[in-house]
Steps between C-alpha positions, in 0.01 A plus 500: 500500500876552480641817345780301331545597131368249247723191502485428125807591292482782246344386173473666160209403276202593287131537580267502201263733678381744237160599358406431140574205273711245689793315348431179312574165660777441247664835573489435874660158466770637270573779746622247758824435314574873471442548873725213598778626271494846659478421868127549561391261771119503492201559274155586634195449279252776590347664190210727585303342213478159672158529663536170689776661703311827551128586502398144411737347756213311664456294184726198443777541245393306187680175422668634185634800692627273775688291245663811356600626844650161587694501172617854570618399846691208350665725240635739762603234747687320221710815459564530874266799530242508778139510379213673673148632452347829610149465646278805556201376705304814423385679819470173694605704805168688496323192640737211573223254590522123539363459148767735359771313691396172339496651151843653560635168628369327188681749277825463694477121471457537123815711485680238708422250226667726242832491682576842649830582664367849576154639560418869472184624673410831340260748658595790273246699298214433744290688752715595797299717739405205721561558876628145563698480176837403647354262759288310248769486234744354750238241601454408132873470440553279803207285387659464155835426661347189659361380165761575234791273420699793358825561686471879478202738521521858377216735592401821324316728742219727383726799566834399350661841451505848651341625178187706587324367190419180689286681758333708231392188313450238771403706803681627807754258644402391853718656768805289582429257216861427405621499859231247599594278209861514606424419862260211442591335168725194522853625415540207260250672267650759266324830419500667158576871475526717185704780656420869554257483206298234322746546213828601663810627324727420792497358853685716753662307782332720764159423352557123498639507854188685621278240330705221658439653842123512441474152356760346734653330198681610188251581222475278194523743208225494236673699225262659248764542231498410214125424514297700246137406568335838563347735245808722510769234534361265233597763241868441578735205482702514823826373358761712677724352765404497865629795701429609857538143623858472629632160601494620862122444496584136562577593861176695547248261343391142551442464126450685174209409271479670160165562332587456130371656179203371305759392241667179626797517261582869518476493880808279503717794401456719812480191721845390392633841603353464851673167544823661382452789742486264797795302365731789412418735785685831472641393162151498344458734202134529384582601143748220447263257673220580254724456198631172640149371570374584151799336332478195729128447444424620146619418147743757362252694284238539771767579761631788289147623431401496867813689602435764232126532570514499879406871529192443283381178661575577865493878530272638228242223493199456276343841557808687383578285196379639169311278256807494276725395789259221596483377142880501469540311828234243404677442170842471666402258776244320286780391269664314791257214465681247718566730798249494791638830631421667167153344487416653836612844380271468196207382714552795736511745210179347361312541829492137609597605853266800517370558852140393563344664810267200534795294626491698828153373587530134397 
């Protein structure tokens, strides 16, 4: 295969790729207009809770689910935003037999019927200490490439960061894994990367250039901010502006996919700041960007409340709030009955988004 960097232009978008309760169909459809208005070019549907795209991938997607996915695709395409699905064919690389190939082909054909501009093949959070891991995953991706009608494929390898936690949880990475992927995977296929860590605060140019050399293509960033789906993170609302992502990343990446919060309305606030960061470049001011996003998106009363309560909601979090503080916040935001941003704050305070460890094994 050629070592030419990925030919696709840089794209900024969102991947709903978190654990826990997924967004509602209505919230997803409504999100399309926000994305189009703020320069986000793609949306990938990949909630960990959708079993038909993960451990139950061998089973056909039910008809009602197919209808919703087709409607979702239409909603995004109508806004000029590319639509895609993330498929995690769980550990199919352990034994990629003829029977498994046929089941995988059937699932890809179902997704073709939905109308996918993009297809993400996700091998994260799975067993990795398989000697032929890279070879078999490349074979699977090239097989999918011949079956999908999606114009762009993005692949998440089993080891998608330098973070040592991946080897502790999923086994030792086979020697030369990333280099073999880079040398043998069709350069038209993008590769997700989360940075130096699974949850990275910044992305040094030297780090991304080293990854580019290994993968023989610019990495496609999977950004795990502002997602809040872990036991620790779910106790915070990640509302603050994006930092550590200068506009110069555009030259070092093939794309930038943001994993959003569990709260589909509140997540709009930091996302607007990321769009502004890429647009304004060196003129970007995170503090001003947050205030602008809140006032653009929220009614006046909730905008003022969110600006005032940012240290409590983002920094302190549920564990550090006293019972009196929680009660006062519930009363304040509960009075804003017509504001979806306020409703999500109240639900968070009341434990609606509490982390459930069972979601990791579904």
